[in-house]
C-alpha positions as CSV (number, residue, x, y, z in Angstrom):
1,M,300.9,-73.6,-2.0
2,L,303.3,-76.6,-1.8
3,T,303.1,-77.3,-5.5
4,L,304.2,-73.7,-6.5
5,F,306.9,-73.8,-3.8
6,G,308.3,-77.1,-5.2
7,L,308.3,-75.8,-8.8
8,L,310.2,-72.6,-7.7
9,Y,312.6,-74.6,-5.7
10,L,313.5,-76.8,-8.7
11,V,314.7,-73.7,-10.5
12,I,316.2,-71.6,-7.7
13,C,318.1,-74.4,-5.8
14,P,320.5,-75.3,-8.6
15,L,321.2,-71.6,-9.3
16,S,321.9,-71.1,-5.6
17,I,324.3,-74.0,-5.5
18,I,326.2,-72.8,-8.5
19,F,326.3,-69.2,-7.1
20,G,327.3,-70.5,-3.7
21,S,330.1,-72.7,-5.1
22,A,331.6,-69.7,-6.7
23,Y,331.9,-68.0,-3.3
24,S,332.6,-71.2,-1.3
25,L,329.4,-71.0,0.7
26,P,328.3,-74.0,2.8
27,L,325.6,-76.2,1.3
28,S,323.2,-75.6,4.2
29,V,323.4,-71.8,3.6
30,E,322.6,-72.4,-0.1
31,V,319.5,-74.6,0.8
32,I,318.2,-72.1,3.4
33,A,318.7,-69.2,1.0
34,S,316.8,-71.1,-1.7
35,I,313.9,-71.8,0.6
36,L,313.6,-68.2,1.8
37,L,313.8,-66.9,-1.8
38,C,311.1,-69.4,-2.9
39,C,308.8,-68.2,-0.1
40,L,309.3,-64.5,-1.1
41,L,308.7,-65.2,-4.8
42,E,305.6,-67.3,-3.9
43,L,304.0,-64.5,-1.9
44,A,304.8,-62.0,-4.7
45,I,303.3,-64.1,-7.3
46,V,300.1,-64.7,-5.3
47,Q,299.7,-60.9,-4.7
48,I,300.3,-60.1,-8.4
49,V,297.8,-62.6,-9.6
50,R,295.2,-61.5,-7.0
51,V,295.5,-57.8,-7.7
52,Y,296.5,-57.5,-11.4
53,Q,295.1,-60.6,-13.0
54,P,292.0,-61.7,-11.1
55,A,290.8,-63.6,-14.3
56,L,293.7,-66.0,-13.9
57,K,292.8,-67.0,-10.3
58,T,291.0,-70.1,-11.3
59,R,293.8,-71.4,-13.5
60,F,296.5,-70.4,-11.0
61,A,294.6,-72.1,-8.2
62,A,295.2,-75.5,-9.9
63,L,298.8,-75.2,-8.8
64,V,297.9,-75.5,-5.2
65,R,295.7,-78.7,-5.3
66,L,297.0,-81.8,-3.7
67,C,296.7,-83.8,-6.9
68,G,299.1,-81.3,-8.5
69,I,301.6,-81.9,-5.6
70,R,301.7,-85.6,-6.3
71,L,302.6,-85.0,-10.0
72,M,305.2,-82.4,-9.0
73,L,306.8,-84.8,-6.5
74,L,307.1,-87.6,-9.1
75,F,308.5,-85.1,-11.7
76,T,311.1,-83.7,-9.1
77,L,312.2,-87.2,-8.0
78,A,312.6,-88.2,-11.7
79,V,314.7,-85.2,-12.4
80,G,316.8,-85.8,-9.4
81,V,317.4,-89.4,-10.3
82,G,318.2,-88.4,-13.9
83,I,320.8,-85.8,-12.8
84,A,322.4,-88.4,-10.4
85,V,322.6,-91.0,-13.1
86,L,324.2,-88.6,-15.6
87,C,326.7,-87.5,-13.1
88,I,327.7,-91.0,-12.3
89,I,328.0,-91.9,-16.0
90,Y,330.0,-88.9,-17.1
91,T,332.0,-87.9,-13.9
92,R,332.2,-91.3,-12.1
93,T,331.2,-89.6,-8.9
94,T,328.0,-89.3,-7.0
95,P,326.7,-85.7,-6.5
96,M,326.0,-85.9,-2.8
97,G,325.6,-82.2,-2.3
98,W,323.1,-81.7,-5.1
99,G,321.3,-84.8,-4.0
100,V,320.9,-83.6,-0.4
101,A,319.9,-80.1,-1.5
102,L,317.2,-81.4,-3.9
103,V,315.9,-84.3,-1.8
104,T,315.6,-82.7,1.6
105,P,312.8,-80.2,0.8
106,I,311.1,-82.9,-1.4
107,L,311.0,-85.2,1.6
108,G,309.4,-82.4,3.6
109,L,306.8,-81.8,1.0
110,T,306.0,-85.5,0.8
111,T,305.5,-85.7,4.5
112,L,303.1,-82.7,4.5
113,N,301.3,-84.1,1.5
114,L,300.8,-87.5,3.3
115,M,299.5,-85.6,6.3
116,G,297.0,-83.8,4.1
117,L,298.3,-80.3,5.0
118,E,298.1,-77.5,2.5
119,I,297.5,-73.8,2.9
120,I,295.4,-72.3,0.1
121,P,294.9,-68.5,0.3
122,K,291.3,-67.5,0.1
123,S,292.2,-65.1,-2.8
124,L,293.0,-68.1,-5.0
125,V,290.0,-70.3,-4.2
126,A,287.8,-70.7,-7.3
127,E,284.8,-68.6,-7.0
128,P,282.0,-67.3,-9.2
129,E,282.2,-63.8,-10.7
130,P,280.2,-61.2,-8.7
131,G,276.5,-61.7,-9.3
132,K,277.0,-64.9,-11.2
133,I,275.5,-68.0,-9.6
134,V,277.2,-71.2,-10.7
135,M,274.8,-74.2,-10.2
136,P,275.7,-77.9,-10.6
137,D,273.5,-80.2,-12.6
138,V,270.4,-81.3,-10.8
139,P,271.3,-84.6,-9.0
140,P,269.0,-87.5,-9.5
141,V,266.0,-87.4,-7.2
142,P,265.6,-90.4,-4.9
143,P,262.7,-92.6,-6.0
144,N,260.7,-91.9,-2.8
145,E,260.8,-88.2,-3.6
146,L,259.6,-88.5,-7.2
147,E,256.1,-89.1,-5.8
148,T,256.0,-85.9,-3.8
149,E,258.2,-83.3,-5.5
150,I,258.8,-81.7,-8.9
151,V,262.3,-80.5,-9.5
152,Q,262.9,-77.8,-12.0
153,Q,266.2,-76.0,-12.9
154,Y,265.7,-72.5,-14.3
155,R,268.4,-70.7,-16.3
156,W,268.3,-67.1,-17.5
157,T,270.5,-64.1,-18.0
158,F,270.2,-60.5,-16.8
159,K,272.6,-57.8,-17.9
160,D,275.0,-60.3,-19.5
161,T,275.2,-62.3,-16.3
162,A,274.0,-65.9,-16.2
163,Y,271.8,-67.1,-13.3
164,A,270.4,-70.6,-12.4
165,I,268.3,-71.9,-9.6
166,R,267.2,-75.4,-8.6
167,F,263.6,-75.1,-7.6
168,V,261.4,-77.7,-5.9
169,L,257.6,-77.7,-6.2
170,R,255.2,-79.9,-4.2
171,K,253.5,-82.3,-6.6
172,N,250.3,-82.4,-4.5
173,C,249.9,-78.6,-4.8
174,Y,250.4,-78.9,-8.5
175,K,247.9,-81.6,-8.9
176,E,245.4,-79.7,-6.8
177,A,245.8,-76.7,-9.1
178,L,245.3,-78.9,-12.1
179,A,242.0,-80.2,-10.8
180,Q,240.5,-76.7,-10.3
181,A,237.7,-75.7,-12.6
182,R,238.7,-72.9,-15.0
183,N,237.2,-69.5,-14.6
184,L,237.1,-68.0,-18.1
185,K,235.8,-64.6,-17.1
186,T,238.8,-62.3,-17.6
187,E,237.6,-59.7,-15.1
188,Q,237.9,-62.4,-12.4
189,W,241.3,-63.8,-13.3
190,S,243.2,-61.5,-10.9
191,K,241.2,-62.8,-8.0
192,T,241.0,-66.4,-9.1
193,Y,244.5,-67.1,-10.4
194,I,246.7,-64.5,-8.7
195,T,245.1,-63.9,-5.3
196,G,243.9,-67.5,-5.2
197,G,247.2,-68.9,-6.5
198,M,249.5,-67.4,-3.9
199,C,251.0,-70.7,-2.6
200,G,254.3,-71.3,-0.7
201,E,256.2,-71.9,-4.0
202,V,255.4,-68.4,-5.2
203,Y,256.7,-66.8,-2.0
204,A,259.8,-69.1,-2.0
205,L,260.5,-68.0,-5.6
206,A,260.1,-64.3,-4.7
207,V,262.6,-64.7,-1.8
208,E,265.1,-66.5,-4.0
209,L,264.9,-63.9,-6.8
210,A,265.3,-61.1,-4.3
211,R,268.3,-62.8,-2.7
212,L,270.0,-63.3,-6.1
213,Q,269.4,-59.8,-7.4
214,Q,270.3,-57.9,-4.2
215,S,269.5,-54.7,-6.1
216,F,269.7,-51.1,-4.8
217,G,266.4,-50.1,-6.4
218,T,263.0,-51.3,-7.2
219,Y,263.4,-50.7,-10.9
220,E,266.3,-53.2,-11.1
221,E,264.4,-55.7,-8.9
222,V,261.3,-55.6,-11.1
223,S,263.4,-55.9,-14.3
224,F,265.2,-58.9,-12.8
225,V,261.8,-60.7,-12.2
226,L,260.6,-59.8,-15.7
227,S,263.8,-61.3,-17.2
228,F,263.2,-64.5,-15.2
229,V,259.6,-65.0,-16.4
230,Q,260.3,-64.0,-20.0
231,Q,263.2,-66.5,-20.3
232,V,262.3,-69.6,-18.2
233,I,258.7,-69.8,-19.3
234,T,258.5,-71.1,-22.9
235,Y,255.6,-69.5,-24.8
236,K,252.9,-72.1,-25.7
237,L,249.8,-71.0,-27.5
238,D,246.6,-72.3,-26.0
239,V,243.5,-73.2,-28.1
240,G,241.2,-70.7,-26.5
241,E,241.8,-68.9,-23.2
242,Y,242.8,-71.4,-20.6
243,P,244.5,-69.6,-17.7
244,R,246.9,-71.5,-15.4
245,Y,247.7,-71.0,-11.7
246,P,251.3,-69.8,-11.0
247,I,252.4,-73.3,-9.7
248,E,251.2,-74.9,-12.9
249,T,253.2,-72.5,-15.1
250,L,256.3,-73.1,-12.9
251,A,256.0,-76.8,-12.9
252,E,255.5,-77.0,-16.7
253,A,257.9,-74.1,-17.5
254,G,255.5,-73.0,-20.2
255,G,252.4,-71.1,-21.0
256,D,250.9,-68.4,-23.1
257,C,250.5,-64.6,-22.5
258,E,248.1,-64.7,-19.6
259,D,250.0,-67.5,-17.8
260,S,253.3,-65.5,-17.9
261,A,251.5,-62.4,-16.8
262,I,249.8,-64.2,-13.9
263,L,253.1,-65.7,-12.7
264,G,254.9,-62.4,-12.9
265,A,252.1,-60.7,-11.1
266,A,252.1,-63.3,-8.3
267,V,255.8,-63.1,-7.7
268,L,255.9,-59.3,-7.7
269,L,252.8,-59.3,-5.4
270,A,254.7,-61.5,-3.0
271,M,257.5,-58.9,-3.1
272,G,255.1,-56.1,-2.1
273,Y,254.3,-54.4,-5.4
274,E,251.0,-53.2,-6.7
275,V,250.2,-55.2,-9.8
276,A,247.4,-55.7,-12.3
277,L,246.5,-57.7,-15.4
278,L,246.2,-55.6,-18.5
279,F,243.8,-56.9,-21.1
280,L,244.0,-56.0,-24.8
281,P,242.3,-57.5,-27.9
282,G,243.4,-61.1,-27.9
283,H,246.2,-60.5,-25.5
284,C,247.1,-60.2,-21.8
285,A,250.1,-58.4,-20.2
286,L,251.3,-57.5,-16.7
287,G,250.8,-54.0,-15.2
288,I,253.1,-52.7,-12.3
289,A,252.3,-49.6,-10.4
290,G,255.1,-47.0,-10.8
291,A,255.9,-43.5,-9.8
292,S,255.1,-40.5,-11.9
293,G,257.8,-39.2,-14.1
294,M,259.0,-42.6,-15.3
295,E,259.1,-43.4,-19.0
296,G,256.9,-46.0,-20.6
297,A,253.4,-46.9,-21.5
298,I,251.0,-46.1,-18.7
299,A,247.4,-47.0,-18.0
300,T,245.7,-45.4,-15.0
301,R,243.1,-46.6,-12.6
302,D,242.0,-45.6,-9.1
303,G,244.9,-43.1,-8.9
304,L,247.6,-45.7,-9.7
305,Q,249.7,-45.6,-12.9
306,Y,250.3,-49.1,-14.2
307,F,253.2,-49.5,-16.5
308,Y,252.9,-52.0,-19.3
309,C,255.1,-55.1,-19.1
310,E,255.2,-57.6,-21.9
311,M,255.9,-61.2,-20.6
312,T,255.8,-63.4,-23.7
313,A,259.3,-62.9,-25.1
314,Q,262.8,-62.0,-23.9
315,G,264.0,-58.4,-24.1
316,W,260.8,-56.5,-23.4
317,K,261.6,-53.8,-20.8
318,F,259.6,-52.2,-18.0
319,G,257.1,-49.8,-19.7
320,Q,257.8,-51.0,-23.3
321,M,254.7,-51.7,-25.3
322,P,254.3,-53.4,-28.7
323,N,253.3,-51.2,-31.6
324,D,250.3,-53.4,-32.3
325,F,248.4,-52.0,-29.3
326,T,247.5,-48.6,-27.9
327,I,247.0,-47.4,-24.4
328,E,243.3,-46.7,-25.0
329,Q,242.7,-50.4,-25.7
330,I,244.0,-51.5,-22.2
331,Q,241.5,-52.8,-19.7
332,I,242.9,-52.9,-16.1
333,S,242.2,-55.6,-13.6
334,P,244.0,-54.8,-10.3
335,V,245.1,-57.5,-8.0
336,V,243.9,-57.4,-4.5
337,R,246.4,-58.6,-1.9
338,P,245.3,-62.0,-0.5
339,P,244.1,-62.2,3.1
340,A,246.0,-64.2,5.6
341,K,243.7,-67.1,6.4
342,I,244.4,-70.5,7.9
343,V,242.8,-73.4,6.0
344,K,242.8,-77.1,6.7
345,A,243.8,-79.4,3.9
346,S,241.2,-81.9,2.9
């Protein structure tokens, strides 16, 4: 807070000297009184900004940076030299008292600045708003990593709050998924592409989304995952049905209705939810098992109520179903939780 102290001192010290001269106070008393008053005002300003104007914290924090101190020192010394020159020109005397009063604290500030000392209250440190994750641009990937990794940066919003994550995918896993033969039998997609596509990237994404949301209920957690898939996966219409594995959709950040539904189902399955693929004429959506009494479009199978979740566009909420379809048209394909097996890479 040295910058703020110096700025306050420039204003208070001359006033103290003028006031002290009227009562014949020693210069040392005037300087000490100025320093104490600056400290009290500084603490008061910090508390006022922290409590009553939290939105100004980031701007106010600029006053406590070391680069600001250097500018303040140059400005203060320039003002002091200017005052001394004017006094010499117009009064033919050197203002020794004023010079000592102004220069002494400045020398102290300069010494602390050169030593790299500065106390910045935690309340003024620039920080993201609650729930908002501020991510830097993705740095260039070293050439040796380009051969083994795919780096994606996903950005989306949830309840007017912006989120962003930097996500790394293994290129060999992506290529292995690309090389797989496509199973075009829709009744087997849950087993082939969701259960069979549960790789490390899916679990890592589930953990990261759960960490970011930190919700107090499953409805908010599921809605957060839906907003992620709906916004970061660009809808791309396939010629014919060509389902993709979750890692393919993540690496390409694009896909059609079944690709988004498969990705959403895989992430929620990793979080512990009961999910299914819901097939309609020419369309595929995500089904999530929910408790009775909740509002929304429901399809039932084996005693579970699967709520319809549209994944192809932003804004569709849990249980909200397009008017083009009816519940009677839905065919449910539940997802079986994958077994824990150890396999050896070829």
